[in-house]
N, C-alpha and C positions, 0 to 999 in steps of 0.2 A: 188738165187736158194738154195735148201736145203743144209745145212752144213754137214749132216751126211749120206745122201743117194741120189740115183738117180733112176728114174723110166724109164723103157723101155716098151713102149706101145705095141711093137710087141711081145715080149716074156712074158710080164706081170710079170716081175721080178723087184723088188725094191731092189737095191744093197746097202748094208751098206758100206759107203766109209771111215769111220773113221778107221785109221790105229791103230794097236795094240801098246801099250806102255808097257815097262818093269815094272813089279810090283812084288816085292818079288820073283824074279826068273822066273816068268811066263809072257808071253806076253798076255795082257788083253785089251779088248775093253768093256767099260761101256756104255750102251745105256739106256736112259729113254724113255719108250714107248710114253708118252704124249708129251714130248718136242722134242726128237730127231727123232721120227718116225712119229707120227701123225701130229704134228704142222709143222715140216719141209716139209713133203709131202704136206700138205694143202697149204703152201706158194708156193711150186712149181706148184701146180694145178692152183692156182689163177693167177700166173704169166705167164703161158704158154697157148697160144691159142690151141695148139695141145692137151695138157692134158685135157683142159676144155671140149673137145669134148666127153670125156669118163666120166662115173660116178666115183666119188671118191671111191677108193677101200677099205677104212676103215670106219667102223661104230663105233661110240662111244655110249656107253650105260651108263647112270648115269651122274654125274657131275652137276646136277641141284642144284640151290640154295635152301636152306631151311631157315626158320626163325632163327635169332640169329647168323649170320655169320657162318653158317654151310652149307656145300655142300656135296652131295652124292659122294662116290668114283666112279671112272670110269673104265670100262672094254672096251677093243677095240677088234673088230672082223674084220678080213681081208676077203674080198670076196674070194670065193673058187678058182677063176681062177687067183688070184695073189699070189705070194710068196715073202718072203724076202730072199735074198742071203747074207750070211756073207762075210766079207772082205776076199779077196784071200790071206790068210796066215794062218799058224798054230797059234792058239790062243784060249783063253778062252773068250767067248762072254757072258757077264753078262747083262741080260735084267732085268730092273727094271720096273715092271708094268704088268698088265694083258693084254695079247694079245693072241688071239685064231683065228683059221680059222673058218669061218662060217660052213663048212662041217665037222668039228671035226678033220681034219687031222692037221699035224704040219703046222704052218705058215712059216716055214723055208725050204729052199732048201739046198742041199749040195753045197760045193764050186765046181767050174768048174775044178780046179786043184786038185792035190793029197795032200791036206792039212788036218790036224786034227783040227777040231773045236769042242770044248766042249761048249755047250750052257747051261748056268745056268739061270733059270728064277725065279726071286724073285717075287713070286705071293703074292697077298694080299687078305684077306677077308674083305678089307676095305669097310665100309658102310658109315661112316660119317667123314668129316674133318671139324674142327672148327678153325676159325681164331679169335684170341683175340688181340685186339689193346692194346699195352702197351707203356711203356716209350720210348723204343728205336726202335720200329718197330712192326712187326707182328710175333707172335709165332703161330705155327700150332700144334695143338694137334690132335692125331688120335685115334679114337675109333674103335676097331675091334669087330665084332660080329662073334662068332664061332657057327656054326650049327652042332649039333651032331645027 
């Protein structure tokens, strides 16, 4: 099952289950959209006969391979009837990656309890990611395209 979240098909809430850790005096949760949200949830969907009865609630746009070990950046869209709920504690939730709700509303719910959660979303105008094979492994270089 997913390491960082759980899905409730009745409420259509995907709860982030990673507990905050102390960092420079703040309680912080770091979440990567691709790894901790999309991939973890995809694993849960494939492993559960109950979840497989429903359409997967996140759509990925981009990520296709291009010539020369380059792939397009990815943006994720959560179906409008699903929301993410932060961990039930006061903390700073740092989201790394592009995640939106299909209908343009926030993809996040508030906590059920009286906690203060600050959501910081590290968005990217990422268009291409290149992998270059080298002596000790793979280095990833990111090209960003800014549209004005």
